[in-house]
C-alpha positions as CSV (number, residue, x, y, z in Angstrom):
1,M,277.0,1.5,241.3
2,E,278.1,-1.4,239.8
3,T,279.1,-4.5,241.7
4,V,282.2,-4.4,243.2
5,S,284.4,-7.4,242.3
6,S,287.7,-7.8,243.4
7,D,289.5,-9.7,240.4
8,S,288.1,-10.8,237.1
9,G,289.3,-14.5,237.5
10,S,287.1,-14.8,240.7
11,N,284.4,-17.4,240.3
12,K,282.6,-17.1,243.7
13,K,278.9,-15.9,243.8
14,L,278.8,-12.1,244.7
15,K,274.9,-11.9,244.6
16,Y,274.7,-10.2,247.9
17,S,277.2,-7.8,247.5
18,E,275.2,-6.7,244.4
19,D,272.3,-6.0,246.5
20,T,274.4,-4.1,249.1
21,L,276.6,-1.9,247.1
22,S,273.4,-0.5,244.7
23,S,273.2,2.5,242.8
24,D,272.3,4.5,245.8
25,Q,275.2,3.3,247.8
26,V,278.5,5.2,246.5
27,I,281.2,4.7,248.9
28,T,283.7,7.8,248.8
29,T,287.1,7.1,249.2
30,A,289.0,9.9,250.8
31,S,291.7,10.8,253.2
32,D,291.9,13.0,256.0
33,P,293.7,15.8,255.5
34,D,294.5,16.8,259.2
35,L,296.8,13.5,258.9
36,V,298.5,14.3,255.8
37,N,301.5,15.7,256.8
38,D,302.4,12.6,258.8
39,D,302.5,10.6,255.5
40,P,306.1,9.0,255.3
41,M,305.3,8.7,251.1
42,D,304.4,11.9,250.5
43,L,302.4,12.7,247.1
44,P,304.2,13.7,244.1
45,N,305.2,17.3,243.8
46,D,306.7,18.7,240.7
47,S,308.3,21.2,242.7
48,E,310.6,19.3,244.3
49,P,313.8,18.3,242.5
50,E,314.6,14.8,241.8
51,S,317.2,13.6,243.7
52,E,320.3,11.6,242.0
53,S,320.8,8.8,244.2
54,S,323.8,7.2,242.2
55,D,326.4,8.2,239.8
56,N,326.4,5.2,237.9
57,L,322.7,5.5,237.0
58,D,323.4,8.4,234.5
59,D,322.3,6.3,231.8
60,A,320.1,3.4,230.0
61,S,323.5,1.4,230.5
62,S,322.8,0.9,234.6
63,Y,319.5,-0.4,234.6
64,Y,319.1,-3.7,233.0
65,D,320.4,-6.1,230.7
66,E,318.8,-9.4,229.8
67,D,321.6,-11.7,229.7
68,F,323.0,-12.4,233.0
69,S,325.7,-14.8,232.0
70,Y,328.6,-12.4,232.0
71,Y,327.9,-11.3,235.7
72,D,329.9,-13.7,238.4
73,E,329.2,-11.8,241.4
74,T,325.8,-12.2,241.9
75,L,326.4,-15.1,244.5
76,S,328.4,-12.7,246.8
77,L,325.6,-10.2,246.9
78,Q,323.4,-13.0,248.3
79,A,326.0,-13.9,251.2
80,Q,325.2,-10.0,252.3
81,F,321.8,-10.7,252.4
82,D,322.2,-13.6,254.4
83,A,324.4,-12.3,256.9
84,A,322.2,-9.8,257.8
85,D,319.5,-10.9,260.5
86,L,317.3,-7.9,260.5
87,P,314.4,-7.8,263.4
88,P,310.5,-7.8,261.9
89,G,309.7,-4.1,260.6
90,V,313.1,-3.4,259.7
91,E,313.9,-3.0,256.1
92,A,317.7,-2.9,254.8
93,S,319.2,0.6,253.9
94,V,320.8,1.4,250.5
95,P,324.2,1.2,252.0
96,W,323.7,-2.2,253.0
97,L,323.7,-3.1,249.4
98,E,327.8,-2.8,249.2
99,L,329.5,-4.0,246.2
100,P,330.0,-7.3,246.0
101,D,333.7,-8.3,247.4
102,K,335.7,-10.3,244.5
103,T,337.7,-11.8,246.9
104,K,335.2,-13.9,248.9
105,N,334.9,-17.4,248.5
106,L,332.1,-17.7,245.6
107,G,332.1,-21.4,245.7
108,N,331.0,-21.6,249.4
109,V,328.3,-19.0,248.7
110,S,327.3,-21.2,245.9
111,H,326.9,-24.2,248.4
112,H,324.9,-22.2,250.6
113,L,322.3,-21.1,248.4
114,N,322.1,-24.4,246.7
115,S,321.7,-26.1,249.8
116,T,319.2,-23.4,251.4
117,S,317.3,-23.9,248.2
118,S,317.2,-27.6,247.9
119,S,316.8,-27.9,251.6
120,S,313.8,-25.6,252.1
121,V,312.1,-26.7,249.1
122,G,312.3,-30.7,249.5
123,S,309.5,-32.6,247.8
124,G,307.6,-33.6,251.2
125,E,307.6,-30.1,252.8
126,E,307.1,-28.4,249.5
127,D,303.9,-30.6,248.9
128,H,302.9,-30.2,252.4
129,V,303.1,-26.5,252.4
130,L,301.0,-26.2,249.4
131,E,298.6,-28.6,250.7
132,K,297.7,-26.2,253.0
133,Y,297.9,-23.5,250.9
134,A,295.5,-24.9,248.7
135,Q,292.9,-26.3,251.6
136,F,293.1,-22.8,253.3
137,K,289.8,-21.7,253.6
138,S,288.1,-18.3,252.8
139,F,286.3,-18.4,256.1
140,D,286.9,-20.0,258.8
141,T,286.7,-19.9,262.9
142,V,289.9,-19.7,265.2
143,Q,290.5,-19.4,268.7
144,D,293.6,-17.2,269.5
145,F,293.1,-13.8,269.1
146,S,296.3,-12.3,271.2
147,D,297.8,-10.4,268.4
148,H,294.5,-8.7,267.1
149,H,295.0,-5.0,267.1
150,Y,291.5,-4.5,269.1
151,V,292.0,-7.0,271.4
152,K,292.4,-4.9,274.5
153,V,289.5,-2.9,273.8
154,A,287.0,-2.7,276.5
155,S,283.1,-2.2,276.3
156,G,283.3,-0.6,279.9
157,S,279.4,-0.3,281.0
158,N,278.0,-0.4,277.3
159,K,276.7,-4.0,276.7
160,P,275.8,-5.1,273.3
161,G,272.3,-4.2,272.3
162,K,269.5,-6.6,271.7
163,G,270.5,-8.4,268.4
164,W,274.0,-7.8,268.2
165,A,274.9,-11.3,268.6
166,K,272.5,-12.7,266.1
167,T,273.6,-9.6,263.5
168,I,277.1,-11.0,263.6
169,Q,276.1,-14.3,263.1
170,N,274.5,-13.4,259.9
171,E,277.7,-11.5,259.0
172,W,279.4,-14.5,259.4
173,K,276.9,-16.2,256.9
174,I,277.3,-13.7,254.5
175,L,280.8,-13.4,254.3
176,E,281.4,-17.3,254.4
177,Q,279.0,-17.5,251.4
178,N,279.9,-14.6,249.3
179,L,283.6,-13.9,249.8
180,P,285.5,-13.7,246.3
181,E,288.8,-15.9,245.9
182,T,290.9,-12.7,246.7
183,I,289.6,-12.5,250.3
184,F,290.2,-13.9,253.5
185,V,288.5,-14.2,256.6
186,R,289.0,-15.4,260.1
187,V,286.9,-14.8,263.1
188,Y,286.9,-15.4,266.6
189,E,284.4,-18.1,268.4
190,E,285.3,-16.4,272.0
191,R,285.5,-12.5,270.6
192,M,282.5,-12.3,268.4
193,D,283.3,-8.6,268.3
194,L,286.8,-9.4,266.2
195,L,287.8,-9.9,263.0
196,R,290.6,-10.3,260.6
197,A,290.6,-10.3,257.2
198,A,293.7,-10.6,254.3
199,I,293.3,-9.0,250.7
200,I,295.0,-9.8,248.0
201,G,295.7,-6.9,245.8
202,A,294.0,-7.4,242.0
203,S,296.1,-7.1,239.1
204,G,296.2,-4.0,236.9
205,T,297.0,-2.3,240.1
206,P,300.4,-1.3,242.2
207,Y,299.1,-3.7,244.6
208,H,298.8,-6.8,242.5
209,D,300.1,-10.3,244.1
210,G,300.2,-8.2,247.4
211,L,298.9,-9.6,250.7
212,F,297.2,-6.7,253.1
213,F,295.6,-7.2,256.8
214,F,292.9,-5.8,258.2
215,D,291.4,-6.2,262.1
216,A,287.9,-5.1,262.4
217,F,285.9,-4.3,265.9
218,F,282.3,-4.6,266.0
219,P,281.2,-2.2,268.7
220,P,278.5,-2.8,271.0
221,Q,275.8,-0.5,269.3
222,Y,276.6,-2.3,266.2
223,P,275.1,-2.6,263.6
224,N,273.4,1.2,264.3
225,V,277.4,2.2,263.9
226,P,279.5,1.1,261.5
227,P,282.6,-1.7,262.5
228,H,286.2,-0.2,263.5
229,V,288.8,-0.9,260.8
230,F,292.8,-1.0,261.2
231,Y,294.9,-1.5,258.6
232,H,298.6,-3.5,259.4
233,S,300.6,-0.7,257.5
234,G,304.0,-1.7,258.8
235,G,304.5,1.9,259.3
236,L,304.2,2.3,255.5
237,R,301.9,4.7,253.5
238,L,301.0,3.1,250.5
239,N,298.0,5.1,249.7
240,P,296.2,8.2,250.5
241,N,293.0,6.1,252.5
242,L,295.5,3.7,254.2
243,Y,297.4,5.5,257.3
244,N,300.7,4.6,258.3
245,C,299.2,4.4,262.0
246,G,296.3,1.8,260.7
247,K,293.7,4.2,259.9
248,V,291.3,3.3,257.2
249,C,289.7,6.2,255.6
250,L,286.3,5.9,254.3
251,S,282.9,7.3,254.1
252,L,281.4,4.0,254.9
253,L,283.3,3.5,258.1
254,G,282.8,7.4,259.2
255,T,286.5,7.9,259.1
256,W,285.6,10.5,256.3
257,S,282.4,12.9,255.4
258,G,280.3,11.6,252.7
259,G,276.7,12.1,251.3
260,K,273.9,10.6,253.2
261,D,274.1,7.4,250.6
262,E,277.6,7.1,251.2
263,N,277.6,6.6,254.8
264,W,277.1,3.6,256.9
265,I,273.5,2.4,256.7
266,S,272.0,0.2,259.6
267,G,270.3,-2.4,258.1
268,K,271.9,-2.3,254.8
269,S,275.7,-2.3,255.1
270,T,277.7,-4.8,255.7
271,M,281.1,-6.2,256.7
272,L,281.5,-7.7,253.4
273,Q,280.7,-4.5,251.6
274,V,283.5,-3.0,253.7
275,L,286.0,-5.5,252.5
276,L,284.9,-5.4,249.0
277,S,285.0,-1.0,249.0
278,I,288.4,-1.2,250.3
279,Q,289.7,-3.9,247.9
280,A,287.8,-2.3,244.6
281,L,287.7,1.4,245.6
282,V,291.0,1.8,248.0
283,L,293.5,-0.5,246.5
284,N,292.5,0.4,242.9
285,A,294.7,0.8,239.8
286,K,295.3,5.0,240.4
287,P,295.3,5.8,244.0
288,Y,296.7,8.9,243.6
289,F,293.3,10.3,242.4
290,N,292.0,9.1,246.0
291,E,293.4,12.1,247.4
292,P,290.5,14.8,247.9
293,G,290.4,17.3,244.8
294,Y,293.1,15.2,242.8
295,E,290.5,13.2,241.2
296,R,289.8,16.8,239.3
297,S,293.1,16.2,237.4
298,A,292.5,12.3,236.1
299,G,292.5,12.0,232.4
300,Q,294.7,15.3,232.2
301,A,299.0,15.0,231.4
302,H,299.7,16.3,234.8
303,G,297.4,14.2,236.7
304,E,298.1,11.2,235.0
305,K,302.1,11.8,235.5
306,Q,301.8,12.3,239.1
307,A,299.5,9.1,239.4
308,K,302.3,7.2,237.3
309,S,304.9,8.4,239.9
310,Y,302.6,7.5,242.9
311,N,302.0,4.2,241.6
312,E,305.7,3.6,241.3
313,N,306.3,4.4,245.1
314,T,303.2,2.5,245.8
315,F,304.5,-0.6,244.2
316,V,307.9,-0.5,246.2
317,L,306.3,0.0,249.8
318,S,303.7,-2.9,248.5
319,C,307.3,-5.2,247.6
320,K,308.2,-3.8,251.5
321,T,305.0,-5.0,252.7
322,M,305.4,-8.3,251.6
323,Q,308.9,-8.7,253.4
324,Y,307.7,-7.8,256.8
325,T,304.4,-9.8,256.4
326,L,306.9,-13.0,255.4
327,R,309.0,-12.1,258.8
328,S,305.7,-12.1,260.8
329,P,302.6,-13.3,259.3
330,P,299.2,-12.7,261.3
331,K,298.2,-15.5,263.5
332,H,296.1,-18.1,261.6
333,F,297.1,-16.7,258.0
334,E,300.8,-18.5,258.4
335,D,299.9,-21.1,255.6
336,L,298.4,-18.2,253.6
337,V,301.3,-16.1,253.3
338,A,303.6,-19.2,253.0
339,G,301.7,-20.8,250.1
340,H,301.0,-17.2,248.4
341,F,304.1,-16.0,248.4
342,R,305.6,-19.4,247.2
343,V,303.5,-19.5,244.3
344,R,303.7,-15.8,243.1
345,A,307.4,-15.4,244.0
346,H,308.3,-15.6,240.4
347,A,305.4,-13.5,239.1
348,I,306.5,-10.8,241.6
349,L,310.2,-10.7,240.5
350,E,309.3,-11.0,236.6
351,A,307.0,-7.8,237.3
352,C,310.1,-6.0,239.0
353,K,312.1,-7.0,236.2
354,E,309.8,-5.6,233.6
355,Y,309.3,-2.2,235.7
356,V,312.9,-1.7,235.7
357,K,312.9,-1.9,231.9
358,G,310.4,0.3,231.6
359,H,307.0,-1.2,231.7
360,E,304.4,0.7,233.8
361,V,303.5,-0.5,237.2
362,G,300.5,-2.7,236.9
363,S,300.5,-2.6,232.8
364,L,301.5,-6.3,232.7
365,P,298.3,-8.6,232.1
366,E,298.4,-12.2,233.2
367,G,299.5,-14.6,230.7
368,E,301.7,-11.9,228.3
369,T,304.2,-14.0,226.6
370,E,307.7,-13.3,226.1
371,E,307.4,-12.9,222.4
372,E,304.7,-10.0,223.2
373,E,306.7,-8.4,226.0
374,E,309.8,-8.3,223.5
375,K,307.8,-6.5,220.8
376,Q,307.2,-3.2,223.4
377,E,310.0,-0.8,222.6
378,I,311.9,0.6,225.4
379,T,313.5,3.8,224.8
380,N,316.0,5.6,226.8
381,D,313.6,8.6,227.1
382,M,311.3,6.1,229.2
383,I,314.0,5.1,231.3
384,S,315.6,8.4,231.8
385,G,312.9,9.9,234.1
386,R,312.7,6.2,236.3
387,K,316.1,6.3,237.8
388,N,314.8,6.7,241.4
389,F,312.2,4.3,241.1
390,A,314.6,1.7,239.5
391,L,317.1,2.2,242.2
392,N,314.5,1.9,245.0
393,L,312.9,-1.2,243.2
394,R,316.5,-3.1,242.8
395,T,317.3,-2.1,246.3
396,I,314.1,-3.8,247.9
397,V,314.4,-6.8,245.3
398,G,317.9,-7.3,247.2
399,S,315.6,-8.0,250.1
400,L,312.9,-9.7,248.7
401,I,314.8,-12.4,246.9
402,P,316.3,-14.0,250.3
403,A,313.1,-13.8,251.9
404,F,311.3,-15.6,249.1
405,I,314.5,-18.0,249.1
406,S,313.8,-18.6,252.9
407,N,310.2,-19.1,251.9
408,G,311.0,-22.1,249.8
409,A,310.4,-20.5,246.7
410,K,312.9,-21.9,243.6
411,D,315.4,-20.6,241.3
412,C,315.0,-17.1,242.6
413,E,318.7,-16.6,242.5
414,K,318.6,-16.0,238.5
415,Y,317.0,-12.6,239.5
416,L,319.9,-11.4,241.9
417,P,321.7,-9.3,239.1
418,L,318.4,-7.4,239.1
419,A,319.1,-6.3,242.8
420,D,322.9,-5.2,242.3
421,I,322.5,-1.4,242.3
422,N,326.2,-1.3,241.5
423,R,326.0,-3.0,237.9
424,T,327.3,-1.0,234.7
425,A,326.5,-3.5,232.2
426,P,324.8,-2.2,229.0
427,L,321.1,-2.4,228.2
428,K,320.3,-4.5,225.5
429,M,317.4,-3.0,223.6
C-alpha cells in the first residue's frame, strides 16, 4: 500500500508511516451493517422522490447571482441570526430563516454588524489569536482531561501489562516526530491511557477545511489489542465509517471484520497509523464507496451519481460540524479552532458560493483564479438537480456566517445574500 499522506502540501516527514503502512497491511474501511438503520443521513436512494422544499426554487433564478449590489435586505437577515441564542448542538431550522422585515431599522443592524466585526477583530486581539494559532503545536502533553470521552473508563482488576507505559511513551515519540501538518494530538501526563486528536479534512474531499475530533483509549492489554477510538460527531453521520453515536468503523481498530493483514498487528500497528488511516481512507474524496458492497459501483454512472449526492449531503453536515465546534471547542484545542476558522472562513464561504453555482463538491483546487472559475460554464441542467442541496447549504451558511463573525473573521457580511433562501434575483451566467 502506498504511503498514507493527509495532504499534498504537508512537508513533514512520514518515514515511520511508510514503514507502518506497507503493502502487506491494507486497512479495510467499512461500516457495520447492524447500525445502518440508526443513520440520520441515509445513503442516497433513487427510489425516494426528491422533495421540493421551496416554491421559489423552481428555476435557476432562485439560486445565486454574482452581483449583490441591488439586494438591500441583507443586514436585516443578520439580525435574526444574532437574536437566536442557540445552545451547543442545536442547529437553526429552516423556518427560522424568515423573509427579512423591511420595516426594521437597517441602520441599527448595520451598526451592530460593523461594531461586532471591528470589536472582535481589533488589531491587538487579532494578532494575539493568530499568534497562538501559529504557535499551536502538532503534539503536546497537557493536564486537564475532564471532557475526554473515556475519562470514566475504569480498568477494574486488569492492570496494564509489562511494558505498557514504555510502549505508549514510544507511541508519543512516533507521533511527535511524524505527524503531518494536518493532524494535531494532545496526550495527558496523568492519564497515559488517553489521547485526543484533531484531523483537518483534506482538499479535494467533501471534508475540506473541516476539523474532526477523536478521543482514544489505550486498554491495559495494549499493544496486544488495538486502541478504542471515539468520534465527536455532534449527533451527525457524515461518513459510512463514522457513526452518530461516535463509533469509528475500521478493520485496524477491530470494529470491522478484515483479513489477517488488515487488522491490528501487535508490535507493528501504531496510533499514528490509525490517525493516518482515518484521514486518508475514511475522510476520503468519495466516502459513499466506503459502504460495503457499494465499491462495486465505482466508475459506473449510477454509483458515481450516488457518490456525488452523498458528497453534497456530507459537505452540509461538515459545515454543521464547523458550527458546533466553534461553539464548543474541545479542551486544549481552543486556539486551533479559533485560528483555523478565522483563517479559513473566506475559503469555506467561497467554496459554498461556488457549490451553489454548480461546481461539484470538492472540485475546487486551491489557488484557482477567478478568471479560471468564470470560464467554467454553469447550465440550468447542472442546477436543476441540486435544489435540495442548494437550499440546505444556503441554510447552514446562514448560521456559519454569524459564527465566523463572532470568531473574528473579517468581511463575512458580504456572503449574507448567499444565505437568503427567499431571494428571487436572476442567476447571471
